[in-house]
N, C-alpha and C positions, 0 to 999 in steps of 0.2 A: 694152500698148495702144498705139495711135496717138492722141495727145492734141493737141488744138488749143486753145491759149490765146488767147482774144479779149480784148484789152486796150482798155478805154474810159476817156477821161479824161486825166488829167495825166501828165508825165514820171515822177512818183514811182510812179504805178501801173505804168509801164513797168518801172521796177526791180524792183517786187514780182513782176511777172510772170516777169522774168528769173531771179529767185531761185527761183520755183516750178518753172520749167522745168528748172533744174539739179537740184532734188530729184527730179522726176519721172524725169529721165534717169539718175540715180544708182540708181534702182530698176529699171532696165531698159526703161522705156517710151521711146517715140519722141515727140518733142515738136515742135511746130510753133508758130509765132507768127503769129496773124492769117491762117491759111490760108484760101484761097477755094475749096479743093478741095470738090467736091460728093460725092465718094466716097473711101473709104479711111480715114476718120477714125472712131474708135471712140468717143471722149469729147470733150466740149466743156467747158472751164472758162472762164467769163466773169468777168473781173475788172472790176468795176464802179465808176462814179463816182456821187456823190450830192451835189455841191456845190450845184448850182442845179437847178431844175425841168426845164430843157432836158437836162441830163445825166441826171436820173433818167428822164425819157421815153425817151431814147435807150437806156438800160440796160434798161428794161422791154421796149421793142420787140425788143431782141436776145434777151432771155431768152424771150419768146414765140415768136420765130422758131425758136430752138433746140429749145424744147419741141415745137413742131410738126413739126419735123424728126425728132425722137425718136418721136413718135406714128406718123409714116410709116415709120419702120424705117430711115431713113437714118443715124442715130447711135444708140449704145446708151445712153450716159449724158450728163447734163447737170448741171454743178455751177456754183454762183454763189458768188463770193468778192468781197472789196473793200468798198468804202465803203457800196454799197446793202445788202450782206449784213449789215454792221455795224449799219445803222440799222433795217432792216426784216426781220429774219431770219424772225420769226413770220408776218408777213404774206405773205412770199414763199412759204414752206412751205404756208400754207393756200390761197393764191390760184392757185399753179401746182403741182398734185400731180405733174406729169411730172418735176419736178426730183429728182435722186438725192441732193442734199445742198445745204445753204446753210451757209456757214461764215464767221462774223465772224472777225476777226483772231486773238483768243485761242484759237481752235479750229481753226485751220489745220493744226495737228499731226495732227488726226484725218483730214483729207483726205489727208495725206501718210503716214499710218500710222506716225507718230513719236511717241514718249513725250513729247518736248519739241521745241519749235521756236521760234527767235527770228528773225523776219522781217528786222529791221533789221540784226542783227550776222552774218547768214549772207552770206559774201562770195563764194561761188561762183556764177556766173551764166551763162546762156546768152543772149548779147546779142540784143535785138530790133531794135537799130540797125545801120547799117552797121558794119563791122568797125574803122573808123578813128576813130569817136567813141562816146562813152558818157556816160550820166548817172551821177553819183556822189552818192548820197544820204548826207548826213553826220549827219542827226538825223531824228527822227519826232515827230509831234505838235506842239502850240503852247500856250504859256502865255498868249497874248493873249486878249482877250475882246471881240473886235469884235462889235457887236451883231447884224450881218446873217449872220455866218459859223458854219456848222454843223461845221467842221473840228475844233474841240476836243471836240465831242460824238462825233465819228467816231473820231478818231485819238488823243484824250487828251492829257495833258500832253507838254511836249517832253522827248525822251529823246535824248541825244547818243551818237553812236558814238565810241569812243575814237579819239584821234589815230593811234596806232599801227596800229590796224585799218584806218582809212581810207587811210593811207599804203601799207600792204600790199596793199590792194585796188587802188590806183592802180598799184602796180608790177606786179601780176599782170595789169592790163588792158593797160598798156603792153608787157609781154611778149608779148601776143596781137595786137599791131599797133595799139592804140588811141593816137591822136595828141592827140586833143581831149576834154577832160573838162568836162561842165557840172555845177557843184556845185548840188545842189538840197536844198531842205528847206522846211518851212513857214515858217521864220524863220531865215535864215543868220546874222543879226547876234547872236542870242543863243546861238550854238553854245557848248557847253561849260559853260554856267552849272550844270546839274545834275551834271556830273561833276567840274568843276575849281573850281566856285564863283567862276568869272570868265569873261567873254566871251573865247573863245580862237581865234577866226577867224584873227587875224593869225599866231599860231603854226602852225597848220594850213597856211595858204597858203604860208609860207615853206618848209615841208617838202614840200609837194606840188610847188612850183616847181622842186625840185631832182630830181625823179624823172625818170631817164633816158628819153627816147623821147616824153615829153609835151611837145607844142609850144604848145598852147593851153589855158588854164583859163579858164572863164568863170563868172561869179556870178549866180545867180538867186535872187530873192525875199529882198531885204534890207529889213527894216522900217526906215521913215525916222526915227522918233523915237529920240533918243539914238544916232544912227549912229556906228559905230565907225571915226573917220576914220583910224586907224592903218593900216587895210587898203588905204588909197590910197597910203600910203608904200610898201608891199610892192609894189603895181601898179606904181609908178614904178621899183622897184628890180629887178624881175624881168620882163623882155619876155615871158615865159611866160604871165604873167597878162594876159588881154585887157583893153584899155581899153573895157570893157563892163560895165554894171551895171544889173541889174533891181531896181527899187525900186517896189513897188506903193504909189502914193500914194492911191488911192481918191477923194479929193476935195480941194477947197482951201478951201470954205466953212468957216468956224470953227464955225458952228452945226452943220452937218452932220457935221464931224469930231467934235465933242462927242457928238452923238446916235448916231454909229457907235461911240463908245468907242475912237476911234483915238488921242486925245491930240494935243497939239501945237496949233500955230497956223498960219494961212496964212503969216505972216511967217516962221516957222522953216522952212517947206517951201521958200519962195523962196530963203532964205539957204542952205539945205541944197544946193540945186541949184547956186547960185552958187559955193559953196565947193568942190564936187566938181569943177566945171568948172575952177576956178582952180588946184586942186591937181593934176589930171590933164588937161592940155590935150588936146583932141580926143576925149575920152571920149564913148562913145555910152551915153546914158541911156534905158533902156526903163522904161516904167511901164503901169499899169493903172488905169482910172478906172471909178467905179461910178456909173451915172446912174439917177435915178428913185427914190432912197430915199424912204420914205414921207413924211418930213417936208420933203423937198426942194421949195422953191418956185421959182417961174419966175426970181426974182431970183438965187436961189442957183444955178440952172442957168446963168444968164448970167455969173455970177462964175466958175464952172467953165470956161465956153466962153472967157472972157477969159483965164484961166489957160493953157489950151491954146495960145492965140495968142501969149501973152507968153513962156512957158517954152520953147517951140519944142523940145520933147523930140525926140529921135531917133526913137524907137519908142513907139508908144501903142497899147495894146489897151483896148477899151471893153466893158462889159456892163451890161445892165439889172438892176435889183433883183429878186430872187427871194425871195419869202416863204418862210422855212424854219422848220417847226415845231421848237420847243425852244430856239430862238435868242432873245436879249433883245429883239430887234425884232420877233418874231412878232405879239404883241399890237397892234402898230400897224397891222396889216393891210397891204393893198397899195391904197391910195386912188388912186394916179395911173393913169389910164385907159392901157391898153395903147397906143392911138394916140398919146397925149401923150408916153409913155416913148419910143416909136419915133421920134417927131418930135425929141425931145431928142437922142437917140443919133446920128441922122443929122446934126444940126447939128455934133456934136462930131467925127464921123468926117470930114465935109466939110472942117472947119477943119484937121484933122490932115493930110489928104490934100494939102492945098496946101502945108503946111509941108514934108511929106515930099518933095515935088516940088523945092521950092526948096533944101533940104539936099542933095538927090541931085545937083542941077546943080552945086553947089559941088565935087563930087568928079570932075567931068569934067576931064581933063587929068593926074590924078594916076595914079601907079604904086602898085598896092595888092598886098599879099600875099593870095592867094585859096586856099582849099581847094576841089578840084573834088568835087561831090556825085554828079554824074550825067552820062550821055552821051545827047544827044538825036539826032535824025536829022541836024540841021544846025548842031548847037552843043553846047558843054558848059555845065553849070550849076554854079556854086559860091558861096562866101560869103566875106566879108572877116572880120576879127576882131570886127567891130561887128555881126555878125548870127549869131544862134543858129538851128540847124536848125528848119525848119517853121514858125517864127513871125515871122521877120524877112525882110529883103530878100535877093535873089539877084543873082549877077553871071553874066551871059550872055556866054560866051566864044566868039568866032569859031572855027570848026573849020579852022584852018589847018595844024594839025599834031597828032599823036597825043599825047593827054594821058592820065594815069593817074588813075582814080578813087581818092580819098583822098590824093592827093599835093598839095603846096604849089606854087604858081607865082606869078610876079609878073605882073600884068595891068595894062595901061594902059587907063583908062576914057576911052571915046571919046563916049559920050552916056549919057543917064539919063531915066527917067520917074518916076512916083510911087513904084513900088516895086521897080524893078529897075535895075541898072547894066549897061552893054553895053561890052565891050572886047576887046583882042587880048592874047594872051601875048607878053611881051618878054623 
């Protein structure tokens, strides 16, 4: 069959889809990632997200769209996998009879006609990313109990992939032309606790930094409490490890942190940021903040807004609270009106936009190493080591000479705005 895998949600889902694609191909099928072709596709596999309501709505809309295409005879089969299938298998089967299968994680082997299948430890993949970068999942699941988060309900307890298997996968990716690796997990900082009875991210990073062909390694989703500062020493020791760190902080108010089950204090968070910056000068810190938690008062929102202004983080993402059944916060309801949640979110975004503009202006005149991601009609678009694909800033490069996609160049930054740098290759 010709199978189109439609991937929704996060980069961890991307990796899952890449593993599924390799399995389908080994069975003789032709596989596409997110194909927009109207004809020629026999089956669609929808890899869904169910983290918040917006993600669930997007997944349901896609399922209904593909079910309708099946009814019209445009495709023959529709399957649903991923987080929505894990949480709502029976509901999906009952409400969308056109589906040919709904497969939670433990039963993906049935879709693949395998007797046994381990999604995490399957290292053969067909990349959905450009050939020069890839996401590398080092563990699955989460042991944290954040009150708003459904991930432990969906993905279960943390399970780490062995160091040797991760390194072998990195070598395989490098042999195929991958130059940049994004390490991903629900919680990078607890990597290895289940396997080695200790946090082992430092050892893993040292081994990955020595893989030939890999020029950039960046770290996503590091939990802030009991942060393993030793990984910063590795960052300083190996230029391969990008001076980039993604730490989802979620909030700064101690009352909200306690209600969220996050642990720690606002003072600890401020000191964490200060210590990271002092140990790795010039590091770009990315974070995520959650606005509109059920118990968040206007004063606590103002405290979060003040944190945004004082911390001046390089990259910040924001999202509004979504009430998720089965989570500890679910009984609290969703008492903050949507209009008020949007107002708070807009205040946070506006504050960060101003900071982002000021921080980008400081880069004007610098020469920076840039990887080229795409070619446009009148320019090239790339990224620095301080920017992850699709979520961070871009560098717009004057088209004065031919550049190769996926190659590194030195670019002098001539000007900047809120989210982009502009420059010329030197």
